N, C-alpha and C positions, 0 to 999 in steps of 0.2 A: 451589780450590773443592772442598769435601768433599761427596760424593754419599751420600745415604742408600742403603745396600746393598740395600734392598728395593724401591727405585723405579727404573724405567728412565729414561733421559734421551736425548732425540733432539736433535741439533744439525743443522739443515738448512743446508747451505753452498751456497745458490743452488739452481738446478734440476738440478745435475749431481752433487752429493755430499751424503751425510748420514752423520753419525757416531751410532751407537747404543751407548749405554753401559748396563751392568748387565743385559744379556740373559742368558738361561739356556740358550741353544743355538739352533741353526737347525732348524726343523721341515721346511722345504722350500725348494728353490732352483731357480729357472728364470730365463731371460733377461727375463721380464716380471713376475716376482713372487718376493720373498724373504720368508719367514715366520719370525719369531723367537718363542721362548717367553720370556715375562717373568713375574714374580710376579703382575702384574695381569691377564694374559691373553695373547693372541696379537697381536703387532705385525707389520703387513704393509707392506712397501714395494712399490709397483707402478710400472711404467713400461716402458721399452724398453732393450735392451742392458745390463741390470743386471749388475754384477760386484761381487765382494767384493775390494776393493783391499787391505784389512788385516783381520786376524781374530785375536782372542785369545779366551780363555775367557769374557770378559765384555764385550768391545768389538768392534765391527765397523764398517768404513767401506764404505758402499755407493756405487758410482759408476755413472753411466749417465744416461739421460733419466728422472729420477724425476718421476712425475706426482702421487703421493700417498703419505702415510704414515698408517696408521690403526690403531686398537686395537679388537680384539674382546675386551671386558672379560669377566672371569670373572663368573659369576652367583652 
């Protein structure tokens, strides 16, 4: 599957993992919240015991008790 390089993609793998593609970097990292910069705004994963299992320049795998993933869109 070819992804548009300007759009992020989130694949939620149950309640304990999610893969985030096409991010532009991490803005903040804590055990309860990880914030990513995307071209569309700020993508936030929230939960408990969050960890980055994998990380590249444009892909991240978040593990832990993920409660929500949300976007604060650019205005």
